[in-house]
Backbone bond lengths (Angstrom), bond angles and torsions (degrees), N, CA, C in turn:
res aa  C-N    CA-C-N  psi(-1)  N-CA   C-N-CA  omega(-1)  CA-C   N-CA-C  phi
1 X - - - 1.459 - - 1.533 107.96 -
2 X 1.310 115.98 123.44 1.466 121.53 -178.86 1.532 110.12 -81.55
3 X 1.329 114.47 142.98 1.466 121.29 177.48 1.519 108.42 -99.68
4 X 1.352 115.95 127.35 1.458 119.45 -177.88 1.523 111.27 -130.39
5 X 1.318 113.43 157.87 1.459 121.99 169.93 1.519 106.85 -121.26
6 X 1.311 115.08 144.98 1.463 120.54 173.66 1.518 107.16 -116.57
7 X 1.319 115.43 131.16 1.457 122.32 177.16 1.527 107.00 -105.51
8 X 1.327 116.74 127.84 1.462 121.56 -179.42 1.518 109.88 -147.57
9 X 1.333 115.69 158.39 1.464 120.57 -178.56 1.518 113.86 -126.75
10 X 1.324 118.64 -7.79 1.459 118.61 -168.69 1.518 115.59 -130.15
11 X 1.323 114.52 -128.53 1.465 120.32 -172.96 1.520 112.65 -72.86
12 X 1.309 117.29 -30.09 1.451 120.01 176.47 1.512 115.61 87.12
13 X 1.329 118.14 23.99 1.463 118.44 -179.77 1.536 111.21 -66.21
14 X 1.324 117.94 -39.11 1.467 119.79 176.39 1.522 110.80 -71.45
15 X 1.317 117.22 -36.70 1.470 121.18 174.39 1.523 109.75 -55.07
16 X 1.338 116.63 -47.76 1.472 121.30 -179.89 1.516 111.77 -58.75
17 X 1.321 116.52 -45.35 1.466 120.06 -178.00 1.527 111.02 -63.07
18 X 1.321 116.64 -37.43 1.463 120.47 178.49 1.529 109.82 -71.88
19 X 1.315 116.52 -48.45 1.476 121.39 -175.94 1.520 112.43 -64.83
20 X 1.323 117.90 -31.34 1.462 121.37 -175.26 1.525 113.93 -95.46
21 X 1.317 117.96 -2.93 1.458 121.10 -178.06 1.535 109.38 -73.41
22 X 1.308 116.43 115.65 1.474 121.84 -176.55 1.522 111.88 -61.78
23 X 1.316 117.45 -36.32 1.473 120.70 179.18 1.529 110.72 -63.51
24 X 1.330 116.05 -40.43 1.462 120.25 -179.46 1.526 111.37 -70.46
25 X 1.324 116.87 -35.17 1.469 120.68 179.71 1.523 112.08 -61.00
26 X 1.327 117.07 -25.16 1.463 121.16 178.76 1.528 112.13 -78.41
27 X 1.333 117.08 -15.30 1.461 120.68 -173.22 1.527 114.42 -118.27
28 X 1.343 115.94 -16.89 1.464 118.37 -175.27 1.522 110.86 -149.11
29 X 1.323 113.84 160.63 1.458 121.64 174.35 1.522 106.94 -125.58
30 X 1.329 115.82 127.14 1.465 119.44 175.18 1.524 106.23 -80.39
31 X 1.314 115.55 106.94 1.459 122.08 -176.29 1.527 112.40 -84.61
32 X 1.345 116.28 -22.05 1.461 118.33 -174.25 1.520 110.90 -162.32
33 X 1.329 115.28 139.05 1.456 122.33 166.27 1.527 106.17 -103.62
34 X 1.314 117.00 127.76 1.460 122.63 175.37 1.525 106.71 -107.78
35 X 1.333 115.84 126.33 1.467 120.47 -176.82 1.520 109.77 -138.05
36 X 1.316 115.88 138.11 1.464 121.97 -178.32 1.529 113.22 -103.04
37 X 1.314 117.31 10.88 1.473 121.59 179.86 1.528 108.23 -127.57
38 X 1.316 115.83 114.19 1.473 120.00 -173.05 1.525 114.52 -63.64
39 X 1.323 118.23 -21.01 1.463 120.96 -179.64 1.528 113.05 -112.12
40 X 1.309 117.93 16.40 1.461 121.12 -178.12 1.528 110.59 -66.43
41 X 1.314 115.73 139.62 1.470 121.37 -179.77 1.522 112.51 -62.93
42 X 1.315 117.25 -26.80 1.463 120.45 -178.73 1.530 111.91 -61.23
43 X 1.317 117.94 -27.77 1.473 121.08 -178.90 1.523 110.34 -62.37
44 X 1.327 116.75 -47.38 1.469 120.08 179.09 1.521 111.40 -64.90
45 X 1.310 116.69 -34.46 1.463 120.40 178.40 1.533 110.62 -65.29
46 X 1.317 116.57 -40.10 1.468 119.97 177.09 1.523 110.44 -67.43
47 X 1.316 116.61 -46.11 1.468 120.35 -179.70 1.524 111.36 -60.55
48 X 1.333 117.65 -38.90 1.463 121.28 179.47 1.529 111.59 -63.93
49 X 1.322 116.64 -23.36 1.463 121.82 179.57 1.522 111.93 -99.07
50 X 1.320 116.62 4.91 1.464 120.38 179.37 1.520 113.73 72.65
51 X 1.323 116.66 21.96 1.467 121.07 -179.75 1.520 108.58 -93.43
52 X 1.326 117.61 124.91 1.464 120.40 178.64 1.523 111.40 -59.44
53 X 1.320 115.88 148.52 1.456 121.05 -179.98 1.524 110.63 -125.17
54 X 1.305 114.52 147.43 1.457 121.53 168.53 1.520 105.53 -123.80
55 X 1.324 115.50 111.88 1.462 121.72 -178.47 1.522 107.43 -112.71
56 X 1.307 115.69 131.67 1.459 119.88 -179.12 1.517 110.05 -138.05
57 X 1.303 114.71 160.47 1.454 121.36 172.02 1.524 106.87 -119.26
58 X 1.312 115.76 132.78 1.463 119.21 179.87 1.531 110.86 -61.09
59 X 1.328 116.73 -24.44 1.470 121.23 -179.56 1.526 111.74 -66.37
60 X 1.330 117.26 -19.46 1.459 121.14 -179.55 1.527 112.98 -83.29
61 X 1.327 116.90 0.83 1.462 121.51 -177.03 1.521 109.86 -126.76
62 X 1.317 115.69 149.54 1.464 120.58 179.00 1.519 112.19 -71.86
63 X 1.346 115.78 -39.02 1.462 119.89 -177.24 1.527 110.50 -138.76
64 X 1.317 114.77 164.35 1.464 120.73 175.56 1.520 110.12 -61.24
65 X 1.309 116.57 -40.08 1.466 119.61 -179.94 1.525 111.01 -61.73
66 X 1.325 117.91 -33.27 1.467 120.78 179.06 1.524 111.40 -63.36
67 X 1.343 117.80 -47.43 1.460 117.20 -179.59 1.529 111.35 -74.49
68 X 1.322 117.42 -31.18 1.460 118.27 177.36 1.524 111.63 -68.98
69 X 1.334 118.07 -32.68 1.471 120.29 174.27 1.519 110.46 -60.92
70 X 1.309 115.84 -43.31 1.466 120.06 -179.86 1.536 110.92 -65.52
71 X 1.308 116.67 -43.36 1.467 120.16 177.10 1.525 110.06 -62.64
72 X 1.323 116.46 -45.60 1.458 120.54 -178.98 1.522 111.27 -56.02
73 X 1.322 117.03 -42.88 1.472 120.06 179.64 1.523 111.30 -59.67
74 X 1.307 117.57 -30.90 1.469 121.38 -179.14 1.526 112.85 -79.83
75 X 1.334 117.40 -27.86 1.469 119.96 -173.61 1.527 114.14 -115.01
76 X 1.301 118.33 1.42 1.465 120.46 -171.38 1.523 113.83 -59.68
77 X 1.323 118.42 -25.63 1.461 120.68 -179.65 1.524 113.42 -98.92
78 X 1.321 116.91 7.77 1.459 120.53 179.75 1.533 109.15 -83.99
79 X 1.314 115.76 154.12 1.463 120.99 -178.15 1.528 112.82 -79.55
80 X 1.331 116.55 -35.08 1.464 121.26 -176.19 1.517 110.42 -145.07
81 X 1.339 113.77 155.37 1.462 122.22 168.19 1.525 106.12 -125.64
82 X 1.340 115.46 130.51 1.454 121.21 176.64 1.526 108.59 -116.03
83 X 1.320 116.28 120.66 1.457 121.34 177.13 1.522 107.95 -86.83
84 X 1.324 115.95 127.46 1.464 121.29 -177.19 1.523 108.18 -134.03
85 X 1.324 115.12 77.19 1.458 119.33 -177.41 1.516 112.28 80.20
86 X 1.314 116.71 30.33 1.464 121.78 176.46 1.522 106.64 -85.31
87 X 1.316 116.27 118.66 1.460 120.58 -170.53 1.527 113.58 -97.30
88 X 1.316 115.55 35.88 1.462 120.98 175.45 1.526 108.34 -127.00
89 X 1.311 115.49 146.83 1.457 120.70 176.75 1.523 108.02 -83.74
90 X 1.323 115.83 130.02 1.465 121.34 176.63 1.527 107.23 -74.87
91 X 1.317 116.13 126.29 1.465 120.28 -173.20 1.532 112.28 -80.53
92 X 1.338 116.12 161.95 1.468 119.95 173.99 1.536 111.52 -57.28
93 X 1.340 117.56 -35.85 1.471 120.35 177.60 1.531 110.24 -55.33
94 X 1.326 116.71 -49.95 1.463 120.66 -177.40 1.526 109.94 -65.29
95 X 1.322 116.98 -44.58 1.459 121.05 -178.52 1.526 112.18 -63.93
96 X 1.317 116.99 -34.75 1.466 120.40 178.02 1.524 111.23 -67.50
97 X 1.309 116.73 -32.19 1.455 120.69 -176.68 1.521 114.02 -91.16
98 X 1.325 117.12 -33.68 1.457 120.51 178.94 1.526 107.19 -95.86
99 X 1.312 116.96 99.52 1.468 122.07 -172.51 1.522 113.14 -87.34
100 X 1.315 116.28 2.10 1.459 119.25 -177.79 1.520 109.98 -94.92
101 X 1.309 116.25 -174.33 1.456 121.69 -172.09 1.519 113.19 -79.94
102 X 1.333 115.00 131.95 1.459 123.13 171.04 1.522 106.49 -123.24
103 X 1.342 115.74 125.26 1.459 121.43 176.89 1.521 109.92 -109.80
104 X 1.323 114.97 149.89 1.458 120.87 174.99 1.526 109.37 -131.39
105 X 1.314 114.29 145.94 1.458 122.72 173.44 1.521 106.37 -106.06
106 X 1.333 116.69 124.70 1.464 120.35 -178.67 1.524 109.71 -125.59
107 X 1.347 117.95 133.86 1.460 120.89 -174.92 1.527 114.64 -85.32
108 X 1.334 115.64 54.82 1.461 120.43 171.05 1.518 107.88 -157.15
109 X 1.296 114.86 167.02 1.463 120.42 175.06 1.524 107.19 -88.12
110 X 1.313 114.91 86.68 1.466 120.06 -178.86 1.524 109.18 -56.22
111 X 1.308 118.17 144.03 1.457 127.49 16.69 1.529 114.97 -87.49
112 X 1.320 118.47 5.67 1.467 119.85 178.77 1.526 110.82 -73.64
113 X 1.301 116.16 147.28 1.463 125.35 167.87 1.533 113.25 55.81
114 X 1.291 115.27 59.51 1.461 120.61 175.20 1.524 109.71 -74.42
115 X 1.319 116.60 159.17 1.459 121.34 174.68 1.516 113.71 82.25
116 X 1.333 114.60 -156.48 1.470 121.90 -173.89 1.526 112.72 -73.09
117 X 1.328 114.08 156.15 1.469 122.83 173.39 1.523 113.36 56.65
118 X 1.321 116.58 37.81 1.465 120.82 -175.93 1.524 112.06 -63.53
119 X 1.323 118.05 -40.08 1.475 119.85 -179.63 1.521 109.59 -63.40
120 X 1.312 115.62 -46.25 1.472 120.55 179.76 1.528 110.80 -62.22
121 X 1.335 116.51 -41.92 1.467 119.63 178.91 1.528 110.93 -60.36
122 X 1.327 116.56 -46.08 1.466 120.49 -179.07 1.525 111.32 -66.45
123 X 1.332 116.21 -41.58 1.461 120.36 179.96 1.526 110.62 -64.37
124 X 1.322 116.98 -45.71 1.469 121.23 179.90 1.519 112.49 -66.18
125 X 1.332 116.31 -25.57 1.467 120.31 176.94 1.531 111.29 -80.81
126 X 1.347 115.15 0.66 1.472 122.07 178.64 1.531 112.75 60.55
127 X 1.329 114.53 36.56 1.466 119.60 175.05 1.527 108.31 -64.56
128 X 1.321 117.34 137.33 1.462 119.09 178.00 1.526 111.78 -90.02
129 X 1.322 115.71 -8.92 1.459 122.00 176.42 1.531 107.66 -133.75
130 X 1.320 115.34 122.93 1.465 121.96 -178.96 1.528 106.72 -128.20
131 X 1.313 116.91 152.10 1.457 117.07 -178.70 1.507 113.93 -164.34
132 X 1.328 113.79 -159.10 1.460 121.78 -176.97 1.524 109.58 -131.81
133 X 1.327 114.70 158.47 1.464 121.30 177.43 1.522 108.41 -135.51
134 X 1.306 115.31 141.77 1.459 121.22 170.45 1.520 105.31 -115.62
135 X 1.330 114.95 127.88 1.464 119.26 -173.64 1.512 111.65 -142.94
136 X 1.325 114.07 158.66 1.455 119.92 171.66 1.523 108.16 -71.04
137 X 1.311 116.02 146.83 1.463 120.73 178.04 1.525 108.41 -89.17
138 X 1.321 114.96 130.90 1.454 121.14 171.45 1.528 108.03 -132.49
139 X 1.327 116.75 -167.40 1.460 119.67 -174.21 1.527 113.40 -73.85
140 X 1.323 118.39 -12.81 1.467 121.40 179.39 1.532 109.60 -94.46
141 X 1.316 117.05 133.62 1.463 121.77 179.26 1.527 110.51 -54.55
142 X 1.333 115.76 118.60 1.466 122.69 179.99 1.526 111.52 49.79
143 X 1.337 116.13 36.83 1.457 120.48 -174.43 1.505 115.46 -113.31
144 X 1.331 118.77 -1.16 1.458 120.52 179.77 1.516 112.11 -70.38
145 X 1.328 114.82 164.56 1.471 120.24 -178.29 1.520 110.87 -56.54
146 X 1.317 115.98 128.70 1.458 122.18 178.71 1.526 109.00 -76.06
147 X 1.334 115.56 131.36 1.458 121.98 179.02 1.523 110.51 -95.43
148 X 1.331 115.95 -41.34 1.464 120.47 -176.19 1.523 109.76 -152.29
149 X 1.313 114.51 148.64 1.465 121.47 174.17 1.520 108.69 -138.88
150 X 1.295 114.81 151.30 1.468 120.72 173.38 1.518 106.48 -143.85
151 X 1.333 115.44 143.34 1.462 118.82 -176.45 1.521 111.08 -131.44
152 X 1.328 113.86 169.18 1.457 121.53 175.88 1.518 108.02 -142.67
153 X 1.316 115.06 155.73 1.471 120.22 177.34 1.523 108.85 -85.23
154 X 1.312 114.87 140.54 1.459 121.12 174.87 1.521 106.54 -94.17
155 X 1.319 115.56 126.24 1.464 119.83 -179.54 1.533 110.03 -97.28
156 X 1.314 115.62 169.02 1.465 120.08 179.43 1.535 111.29 -67.81
157 X 1.314 117.60 -20.18 1.468 121.70 178.44 1.527 113.36 -85.27
158 X 1.330 117.22 -12.01 1.463 120.33 -176.59 1.518 111.99 -70.74
159 X 1.307 114.33 144.57 1.458 123.00 170.79 1.522 106.84 -114.82
160 X 1.307 116.59 171.89 1.462 119.12 176.22 1.529 110.00 -57.54
161 X 1.314 116.46 -38.70 1.466 120.62 -179.98 1.531 111.71 -63.96
162 X 1.315 117.85 -46.68 1.468 119.63 -178.10 1.528 111.03 -67.97
163 X 1.320 116.80 -38.31 1.462 120.02 177.61 1.526 109.92 -64.28
164 X 1.329 116.88 -42.65 1.467 120.81 178.71 1.525 110.47 -60.31
165 X 1.321 117.13 -43.03 1.474 120.72 178.29 1.530 110.89 -62.11
166 X 1.321 116.64 -42.03 1.463 120.47 179.29 1.536 111.16 -65.69
167 X 1.323 116.01 -39.10 1.467 120.59 178.40 1.530 109.86 -62.70
168 X 1.328 116.59 -44.84 1.469 119.39 179.04 1.521 111.19 -61.18
169 X 1.312 116.97 -38.03 1.469 120.05 177.91 1.536 110.07 -62.59
170 X 1.330 116.59 -43.65 1.471 120.20 176.27 1.528 110.95 -59.55
171 X 1.338 116.36 -44.67 1.471 120.86 179.58 1.518 110.66 -57.49
172 X 1.331 116.04 -46.91 1.465 121.43 -176.00 1.520 112.15 -64.10
173 X 1.325 116.62 -28.07 1.464 120.71 178.15 1.533 111.35 -83.05
174 X 1.323 116.71 -47.47 1.460 120.44 -170.08 1.526 113.91 -78.08
175 X 1.325 118.37 -42.80 1.469 119.92 -172.52 1.528 112.09 -60.14
176 X 1.337 119.90 -49.74 1.474 118.28 177.83 1.535 112.73 -59.48
177 X 1.325 117.32 -36.33 1.462 120.32 179.28 1.519 112.22 -66.04
178 X 1.320 117.07 -40.85 1.465 120.70 178.35 1.531 110.17 -67.56
179 X 1.320 116.80 -41.42 1.468 120.14 178.09 1.528 109.65 -60.89
180 X 1.313 117.02 -44.18 1.464 120.55 178.68 1.528 110.43 -59.26
181 X 1.303 116.01 -45.65 1.475 119.79 179.32 1.518 110.65 -62.21
182 X 1.310 117.90 -41.24 1.456 121.88 177.20 1.524 110.35 -60.39
183 X 1.318 117.77 -45.53 1.468 121.24 -178.77 1.530 111.77 -65.59
184 X 1.318 115.99 -32.76 1.465 119.91 -178.23 1.525 113.56 -85.44
185 X 1.330 116.28 -32.99 1.464 119.00 -170.03 1.521 114.66 -122.63
186 X 1.325 117.58 -5.71 1.474 119.34 -176.34 1.526 109.99 53.02
187 X 1.331 117.46 67.61 1.472 122.99 -177.74 1.518 112.50 -49.68
């Protein structure tokens, strides 16, 4: 049974899909949710599932390396880290010390639209095809090797809201499947 941590900052819809996937429960245990927002909805979702949480505020630390050292101590023996809406960049310090796999889910067809507000950027650019990417985390923002992508067509009736909803649906389907494949095959 693999030990994993999930890092999240928001509502936790992807966290829920991962935590509730019966196939994943047979292969892994979520040992910790790491969250950088003290009022994030994902915290209650983890607590309701009996998953331990580590919640921090960057304001409580002098430097990024200080809070990443503390996080590292909590996850250093875990097999994987899955980022699910974690809105912080993992630093080179953390990557140098955590030699195991970290995956990220990003709401664009990388290499396009890296960073924040990717769905909005793609929609405003009038892309007719928008999608998601799951990639390994490296020192470059949204620059690690892409493992999987899925896309959808944007119609003339779509709004930013409808496209965002469709993107989330794609995320909820693809991310658990990629994680399962990783656990079974070591991608």
